[in-house]
Structures are given as C-alpha cells and as structure tokens.
C-alpha positions, -999 to 999 in steps of 0.1 A, spaced: 547 17 -220 534 23 -184 506 -4 -168 477 11 -153 464 -4 -119 429 4 -110 415 -2 -81 374 1 -79 360 4 -38 320 -2 -44 303 10 -8 268 16 -1 265 50 -16 299 59 -28 325 46 -57 356 52 -47 386 50 -72 420 48 -75 443 45 -107 479 39 -102 509 36 -130 537 11 -127 567 22 -150 600 5 -153 599 -1 -117 584 27 -105 546 35 -92 528 66 -95 494 78 -84 476 90 -113 437 100 -96 420 90 -64 380 101 -69 348 94 -58 313 99 -67 282 94 -52 255 65 -68 224 47 -62 225 18 -83 262 -1 -88 252 -11 -123 247 29 -132 281 35 -116 299 10 -131 285 17 -166 300 52 -164 334 41 -150 348 37 -186 338 76 -189 356 83 -160 387 67 -169 388 85 -195 384 65 -224 390 25 -231 410 2 -214 444 -6 -225 459 -45 -231 483 -37 -204 460 -26 -173 448 -43 -143 414 -39 -124 406 -52 -89 374 -49 -67 367 -69 -35 335 -82 -20 329 -74 17 342 -96 42 306 -107 55 297 -119 20 315 -152 27 322 -184 51 360 -185 56 379 -218 70 412 -225 74 419 -258 60 452 -282 67 454 -315 43 481 -343 42 494 -339 15 505 -305 -5 496 -305 -43 478 -282 -54 453 -301 -77 448 -329 -49 441 -299 -27 413 -281 -52 394 -311 -53 394 -315 -17 386 -280 -5 346 -280 -12 340 -316 7 365 -302 35 345 -272 38 310 -289 35 324 -309 63 329 -277 87 304 -251 77 269 -248 85 254 -246 53 249 -267 24 273 -257 -5 256 -262 -33 245 -226 -41 279 -217 -30 312 -211 -50 343 -224 -33 377 -207 -40 411 -211 -20 445 -194 -18 477 -206 -29 483 -236 0 513 -231 25 536 -260 25 546 -279 56 565 -311 65 530 -324 76 515 -314 41 498 -278 34 477 -254 49 451 -234 31 428 -205 36 393 -212 21 362 -193 14 325 -202 1 305 -174 -15 268 -175 -26 271 -180 -63 242 -152 -68 256 -129 -53 287 -137 -71 270 -135 -102 251 -102 -99 284 -89 -86 303 -94 -117 272 -87 -143 275 -49 -142 311 -52 -154 309 -81 -184 274 -66 -195 300 -30 -202 329 -47 -213 347 -35 -182 378 -60 -181 376 -68 -137 407 -89 -137 406 -101 -99 375 -99 -78 389 -106 -40 374 -106 -5 378 -81 25 400 -81 42 424 -101 26 427 -80 -11 436 -49 15 462 -66 37 479 -80 4 477 -47 -11 494 -25 17 515 -55 30 542 -31 27 531 -4 49 516 -22 74 528 -30 111 520 -59 132 485 -52 147 450 -51 139 437 -30 102 404 -12 108 385 -10 76 359 11 87 336 9 55 304 22 48 290 -15 40 304 -26 75 336 -31 97 362 -56 94 392 -61 118 424 -82 101 451 -97 128 483 -87 106 512 -102 112 544 -102 91 519 -92 60 494 -119 66 459 -119 78 455 -146 108 424 -141 116 397 -112 114 361 -101 124 337 -83 103 310 -62 119 275 -57 104 274 -17 111 285 11 88 268 45 85 243 51 111 253 43 142 267 63 164 307 71 169 311 58 205 289 27 199 313 17 166 344 25 194 327 5 216 325 -22 192 356 -21 175 379 -22 210 356 -55 218 364 -74 192 401 -61 190 405 -76 226 390 -106 217 411 -110 184 445 -103 195 440 -121 231 458 -152 220 486 -133 201 496 -102 225 477 -102 256 489 -65 263 473 -51 232 476 -46 194 481 -17 180 450 -6 154 454 12 127 423 30 106 413 33 72 383 37 50 356 64 47 341 62 83 379 62 100 374 99 112 389 121 137 360 114 159 363 75 160 399 76 165 394 102 196 366 79 210 390 46 204 420 65 220 397 68 253 399 31 253 430 18 243 466 26 232 479 29 202 455 37 176 457 56 143 446 68 110 467 51 87 481 73 56 503 59 32 528 75 2 533 68 -26 560 84 -48 558 115 -26 518 117 -28 499 111 3 472 90 3 446 94 32 421 71 47 392 69 27 408 61 -5 430 37 11 405 8 7 409 19 -32 444 17 -37 451 -14 -17 426 -31 -48 447 -11 -69 480 -26 -56 463 -58 -51 455 -58 -90 496 -56 -97 495 -93 -86 474 -119 -96 499 -144 -77 494 -131 -39 500 -158 -17 474 -145 7 447 -131 -11 417 -147 -30 405 -148 -70 368 -151 -77 371 -151 -111 376 -185 -115 357 -212 -134 324 -200 -150 332 -164 -142 367 -164 -156 375 -131 -175 362 -138 -210 386 -115 -226 411 -142 -214 395 -169 -234 412 -168 -260 448 -172 -243 434 -201 -226 418 -215 -255 453 -220 -272 468 -233 -243 440 -258 -242 444 -271 -281 484 -274 -272 471 -295 -242 444 -314 -262 472 -321 -288 497 -336 -264 473 -353 -247 461 -370 -278 497 -379 -285 504 -395 -248 467 -416 -256 481 -429 -287 514 -437 -272 494 -449 -242 467 -471 -264 494 -491 -284 517 -497 -250 484 -511 -234 476 -532 -261 511 -552 -261 506 -560 -225 467 -566 -225 468 -602 -225 499 -606 -202 484 -583 -170 444 -608 -182 464 -636 -179 484 -620 -145 449 -611 -133 432 -647 -133 464 -663 -113 455 -638 -88 420 -643 -84 426 -680 -86 449 -674 -52 427 -650 -35 397 -678 -39 417 -705 -27 429 -681 3 394 -675 12 383 -711 11 411 -718 34 403 -691 61 368 -698 57 357 -734 47 322 -733 51 314 -700 29 289 -720 4 299 -698 -25 329 -676 -39 316 -645 -62 333 -611 -51 365 -624 -29 379 -593 -16 341 -578 0 332 -613 10 365 -618 28 359 -583 45 323 -594 52 337 -623 69 360 -606 89 342 -579 100 312 -603 114 343 -626 132 352 -591 153 319 -583 157 311 -620 172 344 -617 194 330 -586 205 360 -569 193 341 -534 183 328 -511 208 338 -533 238 351 -503 257 343 -472 238 323 -441 252 283 -454 234 263 -427 223 239 -435 253 267 -424 276 276 -394 256 240 -381 258 241 -385 294 272 -368 299 259 -339 277 225 -341 301 245 -339 335 261 -305 320 258 -280 347 228 -258 348 246 -227 352 262 -234 318 239 -212 290 254 -232 260 227 -248 232 242 -278 213 230 -281 177 253 -311 164 265 -338 185 289 -359 156 306 -394 173 331 -412 151 351 -443 166 380 -422 180 366 -388 190 332 -366 197 324 -331 179 302 -309 192 290 -278 179 263 -251 189 260 -215 202 261 -197 238 261 -161 249 301 -155 258 334 -170 248 336 -178 287 311 -200 285 324 -219 259 359 -223 278 336 -234 307 321 -262 292 352 -275 277 365 -275 311 339 -294 324 349 -323 300 382 -323 303 372 -336 340 354 -365 326 372 -397 327 361 -406 293 374 -379 271 414 -380 268 415 -349 251 397 -314 249 403 -286 223 377 -258 216 381 -261 174 365 -228 171 345 -203 183 336 -169 171 310 -143 173 282 -141 153 276 -111 126 249 -96 153 272 -97 183 252 -115 205 260 -152 198 294 -166 197 289 -203 175 313 -231 191 329 -262 178 349 -288 205 368 -315 195 372 -343 220 390 -374 222 382 -406 232 395 -427 264 402 -462 265 404 -488 236 384 -462 214 405 -434 223 436 -420 209 471 -437 224 
C-alpha cells in the first residue's frame, strides 16, 4: 500500500498543500494546491475535505513554524550520551538565551558525536505559541506527526536537491536565509519582512544578510537559491544586479516539475518521510506528542514497567543481602575520616559533618594564606577597563559575567565592525590572554547587532 506524505505550508494569507506518495521506493506527486483563508483554524478544519477523505494509518503529515518563532543555539557537551544531553539542554540554553525558559518548550536535534563529546542544535519555542499552532489539528483529529522549524525543515526535505550555498525562503510571514553545506544548515538568518515590502528593498536586505552569512565561509560570495511564494522573477532581477549566481529553485519529482511557490510544502512532505532526520526538529514531544501514538507508547511503557519491576525485585534482594556489610564499611570509613580530620586540624572542637568541615577548613586556610585572588583581575579593575573603552566605539554592555578564569560580556551595538573593534581593544590589554567573539547576530529589526565576547584572564587566574 502506498504511503502518503503530506506537507502543510501555513502562510499568512494562503495555505499550500503538497501530497506525495511513496510506493516501493518510487516517489510521486499526487497534487499541489493552494487556497486562501483568514483564520488558520478554519482552514485546518477543511483540510480533511481538501484531501478527499479520512487519513490512512500510513499517512505522514508535517508542518513547520517560521524560524523567527524560535531561539536557536548550537551547544557543545563533553559527553555524547543522548539522555544526559537531553537533561542538560534546558540548563545550557538558559545560560545562553536572554530570556527565562519558564514559558518555553525546548527541543533538540540528534547529537553529532565527536572525539571531545557531542555537538547539538537546540531551540526554545514559546509554549503558548506551540499549543495554539497544534490546537486546530488536534481538535479536528488531523494527525500532524511532525512540527518542525524553518529553515531546518526545508533543508532536511530538499537535501538531495540543494547545492552548497544559501537557500532563501521568501515566505509571506517572513524571509529566511539558510547557509547550506553538504545538505546541512550551518547557520541562518531570519528577516521579518514578507508581503508589502518593495522588491528592491527586499533584494537589498537579502544581499546584505547573505554577504554577512557567507563572509566567514566563502569570502568570494555564495550562490543563492530562491524558493517560496515571494520568490518572483522581479526579486530575481533585483538580486541579479547586486550579486552573481542567483536562481529561482525548482525540482523534478518523477517527471513532474515543482515550482518555487510550492517548494516549501513539498519540502515538508519530504520531511514527513523520515522522523529521524539528523538536522531537523520535531516539536511533537512530551505533552504535545500526537495523541494517536499514545497507544503504542503505552504498550512499550507497560513492557518497560514489567521489566523494571523484575529488575527492582532482583536489586532489592541483592541489596538486602549486602545491607549489613555496607553499613559496617560505612562506619569504618566514618571513623577513619574523623581521625584524619582531627589529625589535620587538632584545634577543632567538634566533629559533625567531616567532609563539609574539611572543605570549610581548607577554604579558610587558602583565604588566610592569600592563595585565592592574589594575582587575578578584580571586579573593580574590570569595570575600569570597560570604562576606558574608546569613546568612538558605539557599544552597549548589557551583562558582564566574571568567573575564576574568564569574563563574558554581552550587549548590543550598531554594526559587526564595532564588535570586532571592541574585541581587538581587549586583545591589546595585558589582563586578557585570549579574546574571542562567541556570538554576533543581527536583531530581527535589522538595526542592532547582538554580541557576546568571551575573554580568558591572564596571570594566575587565567588558563595556562
């Protein structure tokens, strides 16, 4: 039986639908269509009729949120176990994002393992927005299996059709630029404009962001592939006057050509074919998991619970047999620790919590001998260095974090050049051994640049 792959591209004023079939290794296009609407919920309610009937068990449906709906960061961990990474992601994101994550849902792509551990791409999406997007589908019993994020969903679906360069998705709700290398998104920019902006202004903005995006990867310029309902010949002409190697993307599936306006929907349909894409998200997790999949999950959970019960019984018996022996060993160790503490600190009056008292006593000795902070840059000195930045630098400092061996500074400025000048100023200071720009990114309004600097302290407190 052929499996249907259904991509749902929800625009600001139009819903586009792509229905593909995958039968014995052959991919075919059943239909691509569009219909105007005013409310997303109303259009979703009519989706079942649009597809001419109910959904089959093998159907796979996918949609995506615009890139501007998420805060995305690339994280590195010194370990590669997926469960440990999943547990650590919310805390790591909270330390890097300028918002509290109480009202956000976090999601991550599968880890990419390396010799040092693993690297992942993680995102935070407002829980309210996620719930509002999924509510119409769940209310009408439409089995939306995958809710991804643009432009990751588009690149994952069109991976076999893209060349290394920049994929420009000109959509009604905004334009995204994805830097694509070997079918993966290395970086992306989200521009807020969509319908209603002059084509020449769109071209200027796209050219500017494409230049910044590709500067560190290919100084000579990267090719641009345009897709989406706003990827018009007029936009192509305007961009061609600004840069070389610009084209409107179209693809061929089993002899049928798919033009640019329907490519996002087709990309989502192709994305639906595989739930384990290495460079893609699926927000259908946790409380938002597809309800129709709970039955299968419940069977697995019951099996796991049974096996867990047997393991717990076995462990309980084993622990009962070893309980008294372990208690005896603990008493011996406590006596040895108490004796060592009294030997090291004979003036101690009482012994209550040996490890805690030992740490406190060692800390006090270190402070008394002046070991801590003897040669390290002080907070007052750091503030003085910041106050002595050249007046020609137009930078705002929002946050300064100082730890034992490093300083992190974040804020905003007007251009990327200002960020580089600021970093270069710190590099000339003898107080810092290493200065690097951890992040610099244009804000959504295109007027300010957010930056984050990381500086390793010189001297005793710095890295050796």
